N, C-alpha and C positions, 0 to 999 in steps of 0.2 A: 929755182928753175924746175924743181921736181913736180910741184902741183900742176904747172902748165903742161908738162910732158904727159902727166897722167890723164889730162882732159882731152888730149889730141884724139880725134876720131878718125879711124882708118876708113878709106874708101877704096873700092876696087871695081874693075870692069870684069864681068863674069859671063860665062855661058854654061848652060847645062840642060838636062832633060829629066823628065819624070814620066813614068807609066802608071796610069790609073785605070783600074778594071771595074766594070759594073756588070751585074748579072740581071736576068729577067726579074728577079725577086727584089732588086733594089728600087726603092721609091725615090728616084732622082730623074730630073728631066735632062735632055741632051745638053741644053744650055748650061745647066748647073754642073754637069759632068765636065764640060769643056772648061768652064771657068775654074773649077776646083783643080783640074789637072794643070792648068797654067800657073795658078797660085802655088801649088805644091812643088812645081818645078822651080819657081822663084825661091821658095823656102829651102829646097835642096841646095841651091847655089849658095845661099847665105850660110847654111850650116857647114857646107864644105869649106868655106872661106874663113868664117869667124867662130864656128862651133854653136853650142846651144846655151840657153840660159833658162833659169827656172820660171821666170815670169816675163811677159812682154805684152805688146798689144795683141788682143785676140781678134781674129777675123770672125765677125758674126755670120751665122747662117740662119736662114729662116727655119724656125722650129715650130711650125704651126700646123703641119699635116702629119699623118701617120708615117713614122719612120724617120722624120726629119730631126727629131730631138737627139737621136743617137748621132746624127751627122754633125751636130754642133760640137760634141765631145771629140769627134774625129778631127775637126778643124783645130780645136784648142790644143790637142796633144801633138799634132804634126806641124802646125804652122806657128803657133804662138811661142814656141821655144827657140825659134831661130834668133840668134844673137846679132841681129842687124835688121835693117830695113831696106826695102827696095825703093830706090830713088826714081827710077824710070827706065824705060826700054831704050836700048841703043839700036835695036832692030825689031821689027814686028815679030811676035811669037809665031812659031810654026806648030801646026797641030795635025797629026795623022790619026785616023780612026780605022779600026779593023774589027770585023765581026766574025767570030768563030766559036763553035760549040756552045752557042747560047750566051756568049760573053762579048761585050763591047770593050775594046781596049783602046784607050786614048794615050797617045804619046806626045807630050809637049816639049818643044825646044825653045828656050828663052835666052835672050841676050840683054844685058842691062848693067846699070851701075848700082852698087849697094854701099851702105854705110854701116859701120859697126855701132852698136848701141852700148855705150859705156857709162851713161849717166841717166839718172831719173829725170823725167820731164814732168811738166805740170799735169796734175790729175784733173783732166776735164770730165765733166758730167754732162752728157747730152742724150736726148731721147727724141725719137720721131713719134709723132702723135697724129690722131685723127679724131673727128667727132664721133662719139658713140651714143648709144641709147641713154646712158647715165652720165653723159659728159665726156670730156677728153679721155682718150685711152691710148696706151702705147701700141704701135702698129708697125709691121713690116709688110703687110698685105693690104692693098687698096682696091676698091672698085672704081672703074673709070668715072671721073667726075667728082670724086671725093677731095676735100681740102686736106692739105698737109700742114703741119706745124712742127716746129723744132724747139724743144726746151734746152736751154744752155746755161752752164754755170762754170766759171773758171776761178781758181783760188787767187789769181792775180790779175791786175789790169793788163790790157793789151788790145789786140785787134783781131777781128774774126771775119771769116768769109764762108759762104756755103754755096756749093755747086751741085747741080744735078747732071750726071752723065747719062744721057738718053741712049747712046750707042756709039759706035765707032765714028760716026759722022757729026755728032752734035753734043755739046755740053752747054748747059744754061747756067747763068749766074743768078742765084736767088738772093744772095746777100753779098755785098752791099746792095740796097735797093736802087733801082734806076734813077731815083731822084737824089741820091747821094753823089753830088757832083765831084767831090774830092776822091771818090773811089775807095774810101776806107770806112770801116765801121768800128769805132772805138767802143770798148766795153770796160766796165769797172769790175774789180775783183770781188768775189764772194757776194755776187748779186745774181738773182735768177732772172733769166730773159726768156720770153716767149716770142719767137720770131714768126712772122707771117700772120699776125693777128692785129687787125685795125683797132679792136677794142682795147688792146693793151698799149699799142703804139699807133696813133692816128696816121703817121706818115708811112706806115708799113704797107707792103703789098701782100695780098693774099693769093695763093696759088692752088689750082686744082690739077690733079694728076689725071692725064687722059691717055688712052691708047686706042688704036684702031685694030689691034690684034686680039686674039683670044686671051693671050697672056704675054706680058712684057716684063723683063727684068731691067730695072734702073739702079743707079748707085748714087747715094747721097754722100758728098765729100765735105767734111767740116775742117776748116783750116784755122789755126790759132797761132799767134806769136805775141810775146811781150814786146816785140820790136815792130815799128810801123812797116806796113807793106801795102802796096796798091794793087787792086784787082787787075786781072789781065785785060788786054785790049780786046774788046768784043764788039759785036754788031748790035746796034740798038734795035730792040724788039718793038712790036706794036702793042696796043692796049691788051691784047689777049695772050701775048707771049713775052717772056723775059728776054733780056739781052743774052746772046749766045755766040758761040764760036765753034770751030771744029774741035773734036776731042783730041786730035793730034796736036793742035796748037796749044790747047789747055795743058796737056801733059808736058809739053816743052816748057811752058811758062812755070808750071809747078816744080819741075826739076830744077830750073834756074833758081827759084826762090829757096828751095831746100838746100841747095849748094851754098848759097850766100848766108843763110840763116840757120845755124845749128840748133836754135831754140824753137824753130817752127815745128808744130805738131800737125799731122795730117791723119785724120780718122775717117774711115769709110764704112758704110753700112749698105747692104743690098735691100731693095724693096721690090715687091711684085705689084703689078697693076693688072687687074683682070677686067675683061669686058663686062658691061652691064648684063 
């Protein structure tokens, strides 16, 4: 009975807040500051409930412009040590912003469900890429109209899905492809995959990232499990757009999947799309 007891993962419903301050000298956009404040509030809830650990999933930040490299260390030290994972929101996050004495103060209040991390998960290797002058290159920043690719490798066989969160109102299903009628994408262990490349996989779909804004932040979500799972129920897109659904419905589906499958891994990376 002892080994089973040790593997039990604790879950909890939590609420908490975090205050994040930026000055006029900080090289960070308002959207980035809001996002970081909310994520740090979630991390504070996890640490208060389950404590800290030495290593965990690291939230990536874009380290491509002046001052942003230091920001990545900030994320690693403050978020990655939380001994748990945020399963999903039970209520929308609340954010208050105040400006005084040359400082912007963000205060985020979050409410959600968390799960303790007590066992190692599969070591996924994946990378976002785009076409460069000398071939494919890793990227987190795109110009509107550029194609996106994802390299993926898992140490064990299983199933994978990839989603693009465009905003609060839309999430697109990039993998499985629309022509995968069973809604699942099976992968083999210790094999390198290049998604969204017809030259590698003729049945693949290729995607271009586009924006009508000066700059837009999107999020790539990679989901993997050794256990079968079916993609969420979405609306069929046209020839120019992938299948999609509301971000709220996507988060609800993802939360249900994680509750049912303790082996499921959800990794996220932020990307920027700039106008031409």
